[in-house]
C-alpha positions as CSV (number, residue, x, y, z in Angstrom):
1,M,13.9,84.0,212.2
2,C,14.3,83.1,208.4
3,R,14.7,86.8,207.6
4,L,17.4,87.0,210.3
5,S,19.2,83.9,209.0
6,T,19.1,85.3,205.3
7,A,20.4,88.6,206.4
8,L,23.4,87.0,208.3
9,K,24.4,84.9,205.4
10,P,26.5,87.6,203.7
11,V,28.0,88.5,207.0
12,M,29.1,85.0,207.8
13,H,30.5,84.6,204.3
14,T,32.6,87.7,204.8
15,I,33.8,86.6,208.2
16,K,34.8,83.2,206.7
17,R,36.6,84.8,203.7
18,R,38.4,87.1,205.9
19,C,39.4,84.3,208.4
20,S,40.9,82.3,205.4
21,A,42.9,85.2,204.2
22,F,44.2,85.8,207.7
23,I,45.3,82.2,208.2
24,A,46.9,82.3,204.7
25,S,48.9,85.4,205.5
26,L,50.0,83.9,208.8
27,L,51.3,80.9,207.0
28,R,53.1,83.2,204.5
29,C,54.8,85.0,207.2
30,F,55.9,82.0,209.5
31,L,56.5,79.4,206.8
32,P,59.9,80.6,205.8
33,V,61.0,80.6,209.6
34,W,59.2,77.4,210.7
35,L,60.0,75.1,208.0
36,P,63.8,75.1,208.4
37,L,63.3,74.4,212.1
38,G,61.3,71.4,211.4
39,L,64.2,70.2,209.1
40,I,67.0,70.5,211.6
41,A,68.4,67.2,210.8
42,Q,69.4,68.5,207.3
43,N,72.7,66.5,207.1
44,A,71.2,63.4,208.5
45,P,69.9,60.7,206.1
46,I,66.0,60.5,205.9
47,M,64.7,57.0,206.8
48,P,61.4,55.8,205.6
49,A,59.8,56.3,209.2
50,D,61.3,59.6,209.7
51,S,58.5,61.5,211.5
52,L,59.8,65.0,210.7
53,F,59.7,64.4,206.9
54,R,56.2,62.8,207.2
55,Q,55.1,65.9,209.3
56,E,56.2,68.4,206.5
57,M,54.6,66.2,203.8
58,D,51.3,66.0,205.7
59,F,51.5,69.8,206.2
60,G,52.0,70.3,202.4
61,L,49.2,67.9,201.7
62,Y,47.0,69.9,204.0
63,L,47.7,73.2,202.4
64,L,46.8,71.5,199.0
65,N,43.5,70.4,200.5
66,V,42.7,73.8,201.7
67,Q,43.6,75.3,198.3
68,L,46.7,77.2,199.7
69,T,48.6,75.8,196.7
70,D,51.2,78.4,196.5
71,D,52.2,77.7,200.1
72,A,52.1,74.0,199.5
73,A,54.4,74.3,196.5
74,T,56.8,76.3,198.8
75,V,56.8,73.6,201.4
76,F,57.5,70.9,198.7
77,A,60.2,72.9,197.2
78,R,62.0,73.4,200.5
79,L,61.8,69.8,201.2
80,D,63.2,69.0,197.8
81,T,66.1,71.4,198.2
82,T,66.9,70.6,201.7
83,V,66.5,66.8,201.8
84,G,65.5,65.6,198.4
85,S,68.8,64.0,197.4
86,Q,68.8,61.9,200.7
87,L,65.3,60.5,200.3
88,P,64.6,56.8,199.5
89,T,62.8,56.2,196.3
90,P,59.2,55.9,197.7
91,Q,59.5,59.1,199.7
92,A,61.1,60.9,196.8
93,D,58.4,59.7,194.4
94,S,55.7,61.1,196.8
95,L,57.5,64.4,196.9
96,H,58.0,64.7,193.3
97,Y,54.3,63.8,192.6
98,L,52.9,66.2,195.2
99,R,55.2,69.1,194.1
100,G,54.4,68.4,190.4
101,M,50.6,68.4,191.1
102,A,50.9,71.7,193.1
103,L,52.8,73.3,190.1
104,Y,50.1,72.0,187.8
105,Q,47.3,73.7,189.8
106,L,49.4,76.8,189.8
107,K,49.4,76.6,185.9
108,Q,53.3,76.3,186.0
109,L,53.0,73.4,183.6
110,L,56.6,73.0,182.5
111,P,58.2,72.8,185.9
112,G,55.2,70.6,186.9
113,A,55.8,68.2,184.1
114,E,59.6,68.0,185.0
115,Q,58.6,67.0,188.6
116,L,56.1,64.5,187.6
117,L,58.5,62.9,185.2
118,Q,60.8,62.1,188.1
119,V,58.3,59.7,189.6
120,S,59.7,56.2,189.3
121,G,57.8,53.3,187.7
122,K,57.5,51.6,191.2
123,S,55.3,54.4,192.5
124,T,51.6,54.2,193.0
125,H,51.4,57.6,191.3
126,F,53.3,56.6,188.3
127,Y,50.6,56.4,185.8
128,A,48.9,59.5,187.0
129,S,52.2,61.3,186.9
130,R,52.8,60.3,183.3
131,F,49.3,61.3,182.1
132,Y,49.3,64.6,183.8
133,A,52.9,65.3,182.5
134,A,51.9,64.6,179.1
135,Y,48.8,66.7,179.3
136,N,50.9,69.6,180.5
137,L,53.1,69.2,177.5
138,S,50.2,69.0,175.2
139,Y,48.8,72.2,176.5
140,L,52.2,74.0,176.1
141,G,52.2,73.1,172.3
142,L,54.4,70.0,172.5
143,P,51.9,67.3,171.6
144,A,54.7,65.2,169.9
145,V,56.7,65.1,173.1
146,A,53.6,64.3,175.1
147,S,52.7,61.4,172.8
148,G,56.3,60.0,173.1
149,I,55.9,60.0,176.9
150,L,52.7,58.0,176.8
151,T,54.0,55.7,174.2
152,D,57.0,54.7,176.3
153,V,54.7,53.6,179.1
154,Y,53.9,49.9,179.6
155,F,50.5,48.8,180.6
156,S,49.7,45.3,181.5
157,P,46.9,43.7,179.6
158,Q,44.6,44.0,182.6
159,D,45.0,47.9,182.4
160,S,42.3,48.1,179.8
161,L,41.1,51.4,180.9
162,L,44.6,52.9,180.8
163,H,45.1,51.4,177.3
164,Q,41.8,53.2,176.1
165,L,43.0,56.4,177.8
166,R,46.3,56.4,176.3
167,R,44.6,55.9,172.9
168,L,42.3,58.9,173.5
169,Q,45.3,61.1,174.5
170,L,47.3,60.0,171.4
171,S,44.3,60.8,169.2
172,G,44.0,64.2,170.6
173,N,47.6,65.0,170.1
174,A,47.5,63.6,166.5
175,L,44.8,66.3,165.9
176,L,46.8,69.0,167.5
177,Q,49.6,68.1,165.0
178,R,47.2,68.0,162.2
179,N,48.3,64.3,161.7
180,F,45.0,63.3,160.3
181,A,46.3,59.9,159.1
182,Q,47.4,58.9,162.6
183,F,44.0,60.2,164.0
184,D,42.1,57.9,161.4
185,Q,44.1,55.0,162.6
186,L,43.8,55.5,166.3
187,S,40.0,56.7,166.1
188,A,39.1,53.5,164.2
189,Q,38.9,51.8,167.4
190,F,36.4,54.3,168.9
191,P,34.0,54.0,170.8
192,S,35.6,52.9,174.1
193,P,33.8,50.5,176.3
194,Y,34.4,52.9,179.2
195,Y,31.7,55.6,179.8
196,Q,34.6,57.8,181.2
197,L,35.9,58.2,177.7
198,Q,33.0,58.0,175.3
199,Q,31.7,61.6,175.3
200,E,35.4,62.8,174.8
201,E,35.8,60.5,171.9
202,Q,32.8,61.7,170.2
203,N,34.0,65.4,170.8
204,L,37.4,64.5,169.2
205,L,35.6,63.2,166.2
206,L,33.8,66.4,166.0
207,A,36.9,68.4,166.3
208,Y,38.4,66.3,163.4
209,A,35.5,67.2,161.2
210,K,35.8,70.9,162.0
211,L,39.5,70.8,161.2
212,K,38.9,69.2,158.0
213,K,36.4,71.9,157.0
214,V,38.8,74.9,157.8
215,K,39.3,76.5,154.4
216,Q,42.9,77.0,153.2
217,K,42.2,80.4,151.7
218,S,45.1,82.2,150.1
219,P,46.5,85.5,151.4
220,A,47.7,86.5,147.8
221,V,44.1,86.2,146.7
222,A,42.8,88.3,149.4
223,G,45.5,90.9,148.7
224,M,44.6,91.0,145.0
225,L,40.9,91.3,145.8
226,S,41.4,94.2,148.1
227,A,43.7,95.8,145.4
228,V,40.7,95.7,143.1
229,V,38.0,96.7,145.6
230,P,39.2,97.8,149.1
231,G,38.0,95.7,151.7
232,L,36.9,92.8,149.4
233,G,39.8,90.6,150.5
234,K,38.6,90.7,154.1
235,V,35.2,89.7,153.1
236,Y,36.9,86.8,151.2
237,A,38.7,86.0,154.5
238,G,35.4,85.8,156.4
239,K,35.4,89.2,158.0
240,P,32.6,91.1,156.1
241,K,32.3,93.8,158.8
242,Q,36.0,94.5,158.7
243,G,35.7,94.6,154.9
244,I,33.1,97.3,155.1
245,A,35.2,99.2,157.6
246,A,38.3,99.0,155.4
247,F,36.3,100.2,152.3
248,L,34.7,103.3,153.7
249,P,38.0,105.3,154.7
250,V,39.9,104.3,151.5
251,A,36.8,105.3,149.4
252,L,36.6,108.7,151.2
253,L,40.2,109.5,151.0
254,G,40.3,108.4,147.3
255,A,37.2,110.8,146.5
256,Q,38.8,113.5,148.5
257,A,42.2,113.3,146.7
258,Y,40.4,113.1,143.3
259,E,38.3,116.2,144.1
260,N,41.5,118.2,145.2
261,I,43.4,117.1,142.0
262,R,40.5,118.0,139.8
263,K,40.0,121.4,141.3
264,R,43.5,122.6,142.4
265,G,45.8,120.3,140.4
266,I,48.1,117.5,141.3
267,N,50.9,119.9,142.7
268,N,48.5,121.5,145.2
269,G,49.5,120.9,148.9
270,F,46.1,119.5,149.7
271,S,46.1,117.3,146.7
272,I,49.5,115.9,147.7
273,F,48.3,115.5,151.4
274,Y,45.2,113.6,150.4
275,T,46.9,111.6,147.8
276,G,49.5,110.4,150.2
277,L,47.0,109.6,152.9
278,F,44.8,107.6,150.4
279,S,48.0,105.7,149.3
280,V,48.8,104.8,152.9
281,F,45.3,103.6,153.6
282,Y,45.1,101.7,150.2
283,I,48.3,99.8,150.6
284,G,47.4,99.1,154.4
285,N,44.1,97.6,153.2
286,I,45.9,95.2,150.8
287,W,48.3,94.2,153.5
288,G,45.6,93.9,156.2
289,S,43.5,91.7,153.7
290,A,46.3,89.3,153.3
291,L,47.0,89.0,157.0
292,S,43.3,88.6,157.9
293,V,43.3,85.3,156.0
294,H,46.1,84.0,158.2
295,L,44.6,85.4,161.4
296,T,41.3,83.9,160.6
297,R,42.6,80.5,160.1
298,Q,44.6,80.8,163.4
299,E,41.6,81.9,165.2
300,Q,39.7,78.9,163.9
301,Y,42.5,76.5,164.8
302,Y,42.9,78.0,168.2
303,E,39.2,77.6,169.2
304,I,39.2,73.9,168.0
305,D,42.5,73.2,169.7
306,Q,41.3,74.6,173.1
307,R,38.4,72.3,172.8
308,I,40.6,69.3,172.0
309,L,42.8,70.1,175.2
310,F,39.7,70.3,177.3
311,D,38.7,66.8,176.1
312,L,41.9,65.5,176.9
313,H,41.9,67.0,180.3
314,I,38.6,65.8,181.6
315,P,39.2,61.9,181.5
316,V,42.6,62.3,183.2
317,R,41.0,64.2,186.0
318,N,38.1,61.9,186.3
319,I,40.2,58.7,186.4
320,F,43.1,60.1,188.6
321,G,41.6,63.0,190.4
322,N,43.1,66.4,190.7
């Protein structure tokens, strides 16, 4: 019996996956037709108790819950286009929040942030919308804008956790901007009394230490070193294997050019060919070494920044949910 159950597991998994795909395809086929029919009262003002609007919102929320996020975003977009301007504030807030979260899950971070920022201060989703919108913008390389959004939010003295969460977000954004003075000021109040933030605070302190250790090497020095010894500039940039790989072809071509000039003279066709090829590789080796310094630094920054963004994301999800 156990063997039969084990053998059937892959089959049941395949059936379940195909059923989900079939349901999704049906929804995609009939959604464009069904949704307008559900909104036949397009020109009538939508009242708070309007059952049709509630039905469409519940359907979109259901699609989110079963991870048909693309279809959910379509439902919310059609609602916004069709009746969005007629909605009372509470319903408009719910629509903007759910549409923004659907876009966030689809990695459409800029339009998601735009939707989330339309949630009014009276909504129960206001704080979540601001923190998620700020994170979206931080991820898009706009940490200064994200910090401005969070700084403008008012928290009551009783919202101690949210105060601490904002401090964490502002600290991470300061690191993303390489504003070490601001980070020192904000991180002076670490650690937070809340366990949801303590690990991420420690991670930001580690990221700060790593950023301070990133060596500001000079591209000019790398180029000069490679002019003296081909590939040495890449070793200086922290790429020893690339340095060896750059040295070998330049050295071989240089030796070949020298040998042809010595035996056949400088005006010989082979001598001109190998001398020209050597010159191209030699100059490319100098330029590549200077570029390696910049690329190595960018790689180090990128790796650290991705970790910072991860540590900003986790507390927001843990506190507000996805």
